[in-house]
KOLGU-592024 format. One line per 2 residues: number of its first residue (from 1); their letters; for each residue x, y, z of N, C-alpha, C. Coordinates in pm, whole numbers, plus 50000, padded with zeros to 5 digits. Each point is the difference from the previous one (the first is absolute). Example, Ala and Ser with C-alpha at 12.3 -4.5 7.8 and 13.67 -1.06 7.14 Angstrom:
! KOLGU-592024
1 = AS = 51319 49431 50780 49911 50119 50000 50090 50120 50000 | 49965 50105 49928 50082 50119 50006 49923 50109 50073
***
This chain:
! KOLGU-592024
1 = XX = 80027 91600 08743 50044 49885 49987 50127 50098 49940 | 50141 49919 50063 50104 50089 49922 50073 49955 49949
3 = XX = 50132 50047 49919 50056 49975 49890 50151 49957 50086 | 50019 49869 49925 50155 49959 50063 50068 50102 49872
5 = XX = 50129 49992 50068 50091 50060 49959 50057 49874 49901 | 50054 50070 49898 50102 49942 49881 50125 49946 50047
7 = XX = 50065 49855 50006 50148 49982 49998 49977 49970 50187 | 49901 50006 50056 50046 49965 50147 50014 49879 50028
9 = XX = 49957 49934 49916 50023 49774 50051 50137 49997 49946 | 50049 50053 49922 50135 49956 49971 50095 50085 50087
11 = XX = 49990 50116 50055 50094 50049 50108 49960 49945 50095 | 49873 49949 50054 50038 49896 50130 50089 49828 49971
13 = XX = 49970 49980 49885 50081 49874 50039 50126 49986 49989 | 50051 50157 49945 50158 49979 50043 50044 50017 50120
15 = XX = 50094 49916 50018 50073 49950 50166 50065 50181 50008 | 50003 50009 50159 50064 50141 50064 50093 49959 49981
17 = XX = 50081 50132 49961 50147 49995 50019 50015 50124 50050 | 50100 49920 50136 50062 50137 50067 50054 50141 49940
19 = XX = 49965 50074 50003 50029 50133 49954 50172 50022 50037 | 50067 50105 49924 50135 49959 49984 50059 49898 49957
21 = XX = 49953 49902 50006 50131 49833 49903 49915 49956 49838 | 50132 50076 49955 50006 49932 49879 49891 49900 49918
23 = XX = 49944 49992 49917 49912 49866 49958 50115 49880 49944 | 50099 50046 49932 50075 49914 50016 50005 49888 50153
25 = XX = 50081 50063 50087 50027 49962 50124 49924 49933 50020 | 49872 50011 49938 49865 49914 50117 50028 49866 49921
27 = XX = 50038 49929 49898 50011 49896 49969 50091 49827 50037 | 49959 49969 50051 50106 49904 50096 50090 49957 49842
29 = XX = 50132 49980 50097 50121 49926 49922 50056 49909 50052 | 50076 49927 49945 50055 49884 49994 50120 50039 50068
31 = XX = 50036 49892 50114 50121 49962 50087 50109 50037 49936 | 50082 50058 50019 50140 49948 49928 50078 49923 50074
33 = XX = 50046 49911 49909 50107 49865 50081 50113 50070 50080 | 50007 49916 50071 50086 50038 50122 50172 49975 49921
35 = XX = 50126 49991 50060 50107 50025 49988 50036 49823 49988 | 49935 49955 50123 50031 49846 50025 49967 49921 49875
37 = XX = 49839 50033 49902 49944 49942 49938 50063 50038 49873 | 50056 50133 50021 50098 50021 49825 50130 49890 49996
39 = XX = 50065 49997 50148 50082 49903 49971 49987 49843 50013 | 49883 49934 49997 49971 49916 50031 49978 49934 49903
41 = XX = 49904 50080 49850 49944 50018 49852 50098 49869 49931 | 50143 50084 49973 50084 49929 49934 50038 49830 50036
43 = XX = 50036 49982 50097 49980 49923 50094 49893 49817 49994 | 49904 50093 49990 49889 49907 49930 50021 49980 49875
45 = XX = 50049 50075 49903 49975 49974 49882 50085 49931 49951 | 50153 49987 50060 50101 49814 50012 49928 49962 50019
47 = XX = 49929 49916 50075 49960 49877 50055 50019 49970 49946 | 49859 49953 49905 49969 49884 49934 50129 49931 49898
49 = XX = 50055 50156 49978 50115 49892 49907 50105 49947 50056 | 50048 50040 50084 50080 49907 50126 49909 49824 50002
51 = XX = 49897 50051 50011 49930 49867 50046 49993 49886 49866 | 49966 50081 49876 50062 49935 49828 50158 49930 50013
53 = XX = 50049 50079 50011 50120 49941 50014 50074 49900 50112 | 49942 50014 50112 49979 49862 50121 49965 49881 49923
55 = XX = 49907 50020 49938 49905 49899 49968 50058 49937 49871 | 50037 50099 49862 50094 49943 49914 50110 49937 50060
57 = XX = 50093 50041 50136 50139 49885 50056 49918 49831 50025 | 49917 50001 50059 49941 49923 50071 49959 49858 49883
59 = XX = 49902 50102 49856 49988 49905 49904 50078 49984 49957 | 50128 50013 49977 50136 49963 49874 50071 49944 50115
61 = XX = 50017 49989 50108 50037 49916 50134 49954 49857 49971 | 49909 50007 50007 49896 49877 50016 49997 49945 49879
63 = XX = 50026 50085 49861 50027 49910 49860 50154 49957 49968 | 50093 50063 50124 50083 49949 49967 49994 49845 50080
65 = XX = 49954 49980 50092 49984 49883 50092 49926 49917 49944 | 49923 50058 49893 49929 49887 49922 50052 49916 49900
67 = XX = 50090 50098 49936 50087 49963 49883 50130 49913 50029 | 50055 50017 50112 50070 49905 50046 49960 49861 50049
69 = XX = 49852 49979 50081 49953 49891 50002 49958 49901 49875 | 49962 50057 49936 49990 49969 49858 50115 49963 49917
71 = XX = 50127 50076 50011 50136 49935 49921 50000 49871 50103 | 50020 50035 50120 50025 49880 50078 49918 49874 50008
73 = XX = 49864 49967 49936 49912 49918 49975 50032 49946 49870 | 50098 50115 49906 49976 49934 49825 50137 49919 50045
75 = XX = 50084 50034 50048 50150 49969 49981 49948 49813 50086 | 49927 49988 50136 49987 49891 50049 49906 49903 49914
77 = XX = 49907 50039 49902 49939 49946 49909 50047 49945 49906 | 50138 50096 49960 50108 49929 49896 50098 49879 50055
79 = XX = 50040 50031 50132 50049 49883 50050 49938 49867 50059 | 49849 50025 50022 49892 49879 49958 49994 49963 49893
81 = XX = 50000 50044 49882 50030 49928 49866 50078 49946 50008 | 50132 50058 49977 50094 49939 49976 50009 49915 50142
83 = XX = 50018 49957 50080 50002 49895 50066 49910 49887 49960 | 49883 50048 49992 49851 49854 49931 50076 49948 49847
85 = XX = 50064 50127 49916 50040 49905 49903 50131 49879 50016 | 50069 50048 50080 50098 49921 50055 49994 49885 50055
87 = XX = 49935 49998 50102 49914 49903 50043 49933 49846 49939 | 49924 50109 49902 49928 49905 49870 50128 49921 49913
89 = XX = 50055 50105 49972 50075 49892 49866 50122 49924 50109 | 50045 49999 50146 50042 49904 50051 49905 49867 50057
91 = XX = 49865 50035 50028 49888 49879 49979 50042 49936 49878 | 49983 50074 49900 49995 49959 49864 50069 49887 49976
93 = XX = 50134 50062 50031 50164 49936 49969 49985 49845 50081 | 49994 50049 50158 50002 49889 50079 49899 49896 49978
95 = XX = 49821 50021 49903 49939 49880 49946 50117 49928 49904 | 50004 50069 49905 50093 49952 49867 50102 49877 50066
97 = XX = 50108 50083 50071 50076 49906 50089 49940 49856 50057 | 49943 50031 50057 49906 49868 50035 49962 49897 49893
99 = XX = 49928 50072 49958 49948 49899 49867 50179 49936 49903 | 50048 50079 49997 50090 49929 49928 50130 49943 50045
101 = XX = 50009 49996 50150 50024 49890 50085 49949 49874 49975 | 49858 50012 50009 49948 49871 49954 50030 49925 49918
103 = XX = 50006 50080 49861 49970 49986 49883 50219 49953 49984 | 50070 50022 50071 50117 49978 49957 50048 49841 49965
105 = XX = 49927 49939 50084 50020 49856 49979 49995 49928 49840 | 49882 50093 49965 49943 49908 49847 50076 50108 49934
107 = XX = 50049 50090 49972 50102 50069 49961 50106 49927 49944 | 50082 49899 50129 50098 49947 50011 49962 49854 49910
109 = XX = 49867 49963 50027 49987 49879 49896 49967 50014 49841 | 49945 50117 50006 50036 50077 49822 50133 50011 49948
111 = XX = 50089 50047 50081 50147 50003 49989 50079 49864 49955 | 49985 49930 50072 50031 49910 50014 49960 49870 49907
113 = XX = 49855 49995 49922 49926 49915 49901 50074 50078 49844 | 50012 50133 50031 50094 50085 49889 50095 49967 49949
115 = XX = 50096 49963 50110 50162 49915 49988 49966 49872 49990 | 49940 49943 50032 49973 49879 49940 49961 49968 49841
117 = XX = 49902 50107 49965 49936 50019 49845 49851 49915 50039 | 49940 49943 50143 49868 50006 49950 49908 50077 50000
119 = XX = 50048 50124 50005 49908 50137 49974 49931 50008 49864 | 49883 49889 50004 49938 50015 49853 49863 49955 49986
121 = XX = 49937 50041 49906 49875 50001 49988 49909 50102 50072 | 49887 49988 50032 49925 50057 50108 50033 50055 50129
123 = XX = 50093 49894 50078 50121 50060 50086 50054 50125 49969 | 50049 49976 49912 50146 50098 49912 49858 50119 50015
125 = XX = 49916 50027 49919 49879 50116 49990 49988 50088 50175 | 49986 49928 50074 49902 49972 50162 50151 50066 50055
127 = XX = 50144 49925 50009 50090 50062 50080 50027 50124 49941 | 50014 50075 49839 50002 50111 49946 49921 50099 50074
129 = XX = 49865 49986 50008 49954 50070 50014 49949 50008 50166 | 50063 49937 50072 49999 50030 50174 50163 50076 49987
131 = XX = 50096 49953 49921 50103 50097 49987 49989 50118 49980 | 49920 50066 49893 49932 50151 49954 49933 50041 50087
133 = XX = 49913 49929 50102 49954 50063 50041 50077 50042 50161 | 50054 49903 50087 50077 50037 50099 50120 50148 49983
135 = XX = 50039 49994 49849 50072 50095 49967 49976 50133 49966 | 49824 50022 49917 49956 50125 50021 49929 50059 50186
137 = XX = 49996 49875 50080 49967 50095 50121 50158 50018 50083 | 50146 50031 49936 50098 50008 50005 50112 49879 50102
139 = XX = 49992 49906 49954 50059 49905 50087 50155 49972 49899 | 50100 49994 49967 50141 50027 49976 50085 49910 50053
141 = XX = 50045 49916 49859 50123 49911 50049 50134 50008 50023 | 50096 49963 50019 50132 50056 50039 50087 49904 50040
143 = XX = 50135 49997 49944 50103 49942 50010 50007 49881 49858 | 50174 50059 50007 50081 49941 49883 50103 49942 50015
145 = XX = 50012 49919 49896 50186 49910 50049 50078 50115 49943 | 50130 49967 50081 50081 50113 49976 50003 50126 50060
147 = XX = 49867 50052 50113 50021 50111 50028 50044 49961 50120 | 50064 50132 50072 50049 49992 50154 49918 49963 50080
149 = XX = 50024 49917 50114 49908 49969 50110 49974 50112 50110 | 49898 50015 50029 49983 50124 50097 49843 49901 50054
151 = XX = 50076 50066 50133 49931 49879 50151 49869 50042 49947 | 49980 50167 49997 49836 50046 50062 49934 49947 49870
153 = XX = 50044 49966 49896 49886 49942 49907 50024 49834 49975 | 50161 49989 49969 49969 49845 50038 50035 49888 50097
155 = XX = 49962 49865 49998 50028 49918 50089 50069 49893 49953 | 50122 49988 50072 50078 49876 49943 49988 49880 50068
157 = XX = 50000 49858 49906 49929 49926 50047 50065 49876 49948 | 50135 50058 49935 50103 49920 49945 50072 50063 50001
159 = XX = 50172 49963 50053 50132 50066 49982 50082 49942 49950 | 50101 50057 49867 50079 49888 50016 50149 50119 49927
161 = XX = 50114 49969 49979 50108 50089 49928 49977 49996 49902 | 50091 50077 49930 50006 50031 49851 50111 50031 49960
163 = XX = 50063 50005 49895 50141 50055 49973 49977 50146 49888 | 49879 50009 49949 49957 50067 49903 49895 50137 50077
165 = XX = 50005 50027 50104 49952 50095 50064 50096 50086 50072 | 49946 50123 50029 50103 50127 50020 49896 50029 50169
167 = XX = 49908 49924 50025 49911 50046 50068 49897 49926 50065 | 49933 49986 50108 49906 49870 50048 49883 50084 49878
169 = XX = 49904 49922 49893 49937 49967 49872 49938 49875 50025 | 49873 50048 49955 49897 49910 49992 49986 49932 49854
171 = XX = 50043 49860 50003 50062 49928 49914 49873 49899 49903 | 49869 49971 50138 49878 49947 49951 49952 50060 50072
173 = XX = 49831 50017 49936 49887 50018 50108 49895 49906 49976 | 50011 49972 50104 49895 49891 50051 49870 50018 50015
175 = XX = 49996 50154 50069 49829 50017 49957 50002 50157 49975 | 49913 50058 49939 50030 50133 49957 49949 50090 50111
177 = XX = 50044 50084 50016 49942 50110 50133 49863 50085 49924 | 49947 50041 50116 49889 50077 49949 49974 50119 50062
179 = XX = 49950 50136 49995 49977 50091 50021 49869 50079 49978 | 49945 50075 50053 49864 50111 49966 50075 50165 50038
181 = XX = 50041 50097 49885 50002 50101 50052 50205 49970 50006 | 49996 50075 50164 50114 49996 50064 49973 49901 50083
183 = XX = 49938 49915 50094 49934 49920 50060 50044 49847 49908 | 50105 49952 50083 50045 49806 49964 49916 49957 50073
185 = XX = 49933 49904 49885 49920 49926 50083 50074 49809 50026 | 50107 50000 49881 50046 49853 50057 50174 50032 49900
187 = XX = 50084 49991 50128 50142 50000 49958 50029 49882 49852 | 50072 50046 49917 50054 49883 49886 50135 49911 50102
189 = XX = 49929 49889 49957 50052 49882 50046 50139 49982 49925 | 50118 49943 50008 50085 50046 49929 50140 49893 50026
191 = XX = 50081 49972 49905 50102 49892 50056 50154 50108 49962 | 50043 50052 50135 50094 50090 49964 50133 49918 50026
193 = XX = 50057 50076 49886 50203 49952 49966 50110 50110 50064 | 50090 50012 50108 50078 50057 49992 50112 49985 49958
195 = XX = 50119 50078 49994 50136 50011 49922 50076 49865 50112 | 50099 49972 49921 50064 49844 50075 50056 50079 50119
197 = XX = 50073 49935 50098 50061 50034 50117 50131 50026 49925 | 50080 50145 50018 50139 49980 49956 50031 50057 49848
199 = XX = 49889 49994 49940 50034 50028 49827 49932 50196 50030 | 50108 50026 49889 50014 50198 49973 49895 49989 49942
201 = XX = 49933 50151 50106 49855 50006 49833 50017 50046 49933 | 49958 49951 49843 49959 50067 49922 50114 49956 49905
203 = XX = 50037 49879 50051 50120 49932 49880 49899 49846 49983 | 50001 49994 49865 49929 49863 49994 50120 49857 50013
205 = XX = 49910 49900 50026 50023 49846 50004 50151 49957 49889 | 49998 50050 49901 50164 49981 49898 50080 50108 49993
207 = XX = 50019 50106 50057 50097 50083 50063 50046 49982 50070 | 49936 49973 50129 50058 49907 50097 50099 49907 49975
209 = XX = 49919 49890 49917 50099 49848 49964 50116 50113 49904 | 50010 50051 49942 50079 50050 49886 50144 50024 50124
211 = XX = 49897 50110 50088 50135 50045 50058 50105 49924 50080 | 49925 49889 50082 50072 49919 50077 50050 49916 49909
213 = XX = 50003 49989 49861 50087 49916 49893 50116 50112 49968 | 49964 50113 49945 50102 50072 50009 50128 50002 50091
215 = XX = 49956 49976 50143 50066 49979 50151 50087 49906 49972 | 49957 49900 49962 50026 49854 50025 50165 49988 49911
217 = XX = 49918 50081 49857 50125 49976 49895 50097 50098 50099 | 49948 50073 50053 50157 50104 50043 50083 49949 50106
219 = XX = 49957 49936 50074 50065 49899 50060 50067 49883 49965 | 49938 49896 49892 50098 49992 49946 50100 49961 49886
221 = XX = 50010 50157 49981 50106 50024 49932 49916 50021 49837 | 49865 50003 49921 49937 49968 49952 50000 49849 49972
223 = XX = 49912 49980 49828 49945 49903 49987 50150 49893 49937 | 49934 49864 50057 50111 49934 49979 49997 49900 49838
225 = XX = 50124 50040 49942 50011 49991 49863 50007 49815 50012 | 49953 49962 49875 50003 49864 49982 50110 49937 49934
***
C-alpha cells in the first residue's frame, strides 16, 4: 500500500500557466473603448434633452391654439347671448304694440267719456284700472295744445290761420298720440294754425293795428279837431 503525497491534489487542480508569463497577465482584461465610441458618448447624452425640448415646444404650441379657440368660442357665445336678448326684447315690444293697437279705440272712448263727464261709477273704476295697466306696460300719451307742429309725431286733420302764432302750431288735440319707448304707435291727430299771410312774425295784432292808425294820422296831418 503506497502513501499519498500531501498537497498533490491541490497542485493538480491549478491551471497550467505557461512558463515566462506573469500571473497578472494571464487574467482576461476588458477591451478599451475605441476613439469613435468616446466621441459618440457626449452626443448620446444630449439626445434625450433635445427630444424633451421639442416635445415641450409642441405642447406650448398646442396650448396656444386651444387657448385661442376657447377665446373665440367665448366671444361667439357672448355675441349670441346679446343677440338673443335683443331679439327677446324686440318680440316683447312687438307683442305689446299689437295689443295696444287693438286697445286704442277703447282708450279713445274712455277719453271722450271723460270729456263729457260720463266717466262715473263703476265704469270710472274700470277705465282707470285699464289706463293704469297699459301705462305699466309702457304705453305713453303725447300731444298738447300750443306745441309746435312736428310731422313725425303729429297728424294734421284741420288747418287754419291765426294772428297770434309765429309758426305752425297745434291749437287743438283731436286725438292724443301713443308711443311705447321710442316707437310711435299712433301720431297725435291735431288741428293746426299758421301765421296769417303778410303778418310780420313776432308782433301781435294790436301792435299792427296801432301801427296802421299812426300811419293814417301822419298822412292826414294828425287827428282832426272838433
